[in-house]
C-alpha positions, 0 to 999 in steps of 0.5 A: 706515152711521155707522161708514162715514161716520166712517171716511171722514171720518177718512181724508179728514182724515188725507189733507188733513193729509198734503197740507199737509206733503208731508214729514210723517213723513219727516224727524224733527227733529234734536232729536226723540229720546227718551232712550236706555236710558242716558239719553243724547240726541244732536243730530242725533238717532239716525235723523234725516234732516236737510236740510243739514249740521248745524253741531254735534254734541251729547250730553246726559248724565244727569250732567256729562261732558267730550266728547273726540272725535266720529268721523264715518264715511260709506260711501265716505269717510274717517272724520273725527275731530273733537276737542272743545276743552277745556271743563268737564264739563257735562250737555250737551256739543258740538262744531262739525262740518265741512261734511258732504256728503249721505250717511248718517253714523255719529257715534261719540263718546267722553266722560269724567266728572270722576272719570275714568270713560269712556263711548262711544256712537254715533248715525246720521243722514242729511244730504240 
């Protein structure tokens, strides 16, 4: 009997919390991402669902890098290549993005270390 009351109360509390935020669990924040196995974190985060076009793409590395390009692709659209302006190597690097229409995008990036080593990767996100 007590177990049933506790379970009922827990379910009621969870339902009330979800009712306060109808998007709870549906739209992770662009920055809410654990580092990948490589230690690289991107914004927008891989798998993010965001409202409106993001203004910037950034990547945080475990060591200083220089961002070279970000290529944005979406179904039915031509790829958009964004060349990063010259900047010194830094742990977090980024570039301004053009206005993106609603859709699912893959952001493929390339970067280079001060010693010349190259890295590349990608993340996907959805723009509502």
